Each structure stands twice: as structure tokens, then as C-alpha cells.
C-alpha positions in Angstrom: 0.0 0.0 0.0 1.4 3.4 -1.0 1.0 6.1 1.6 0.8 9.8 1.1 3.7 12.0 2.2 1.4 13.6 4.8 0.5 10.2 6.3 4.2 9.1 6.4 5.1 12.4 8.2 2.2 12.0 10.6 3.1 8.4 11.5 6.8 9.3 11.8 6.0 12.1 14.3 3.8 9.7 16.2 6.7 7.1 16.4 9.2 9.8 17.5 6.8 11.2 20.1 6.0 7.7 21.5 9.6 6.7 21.7 11.3 10.0 22.7 8.5 12.1 24.2 7.6 15.5 22.9 10.6 17.4 24.1 13.2 15.0 22.8 11.2 14.6 19.6 11.6 18.3 19.0 15.3 18.2 19.9 15.8 15.3 17.4 14.1 17.3 14.6 16.1 20.4 15.4 19.4 18.3 15.4 18.6 16.7 12.1 17.6 20.0 10.5 20.7 21.8 11.8 23.2 19.3 10.4 23.8 18.2 6.9 22.3 14.9 7.7 22.9 12.0 5.3 20.5 9.3 6.3 22.1 6.7 4.0 25.6 7.1 5.5 24.1 7.2 9.0 22.4 3.8 8.4 25.6 2.3 7.0 27.4 2.9 10.3 24.4 2.4 12.7 25.2 -1.2 13.6 29.0 -1.4 12.9 29.9 -2.0 16.5 27.5 -5.0 16.9 28.5 -8.6 16.2 26.5 -10.4 13.7 24.9 -12.6 16.4 23.8 -9.5 18.4 22.3 -7.9 15.3 20.4 -11.2 14.5 19.1 -11.3 18.1 17.9 -7.7 17.9 16.2 -8.4 14.6 14.6 -11.6 16.0 13.3 -9.6 19.1 11.9 -6.9 16.8 10.1 -9.3 14.5 8.5 -11.1 17.5 7.2 -7.7 18.7 5.4 -7.0 15.5 
């Protein structure tokens, strides 16, 4: 199902607010907007310090929570 940009933004803000709270959600948005943020590069390095087994365990825990 293809979602509209407005719906994706709305759901993204809801996720951020639920995970971080309103104040830290705002701080996150300010930080991302302030920097020249390259999401693709950030994702490449996100799990570089995890061993493969740890990453697999996190993925398994996430999928069980869905």
C-alpha cells in the first residue's frame, strides 16, 4: 500500500513522540535539520559495533514484537 507524504510524516512524528517524548522529539528534529544529515551514511554505520549474532538477536526480538 502506497502512503501519502502527509501520512508518512504524521506516522513518523507519532513514532518519535511515543519513543522519545515530545521534548526529545523536538530536539531530534532540530538536530537533524541543523546538520547536513545523510541518512544513508548514518544507516551504514548504525550497527557497525554490533557482532552479527547481536544484530540477528535484535532483529529476532523486533520481529517477535510486530
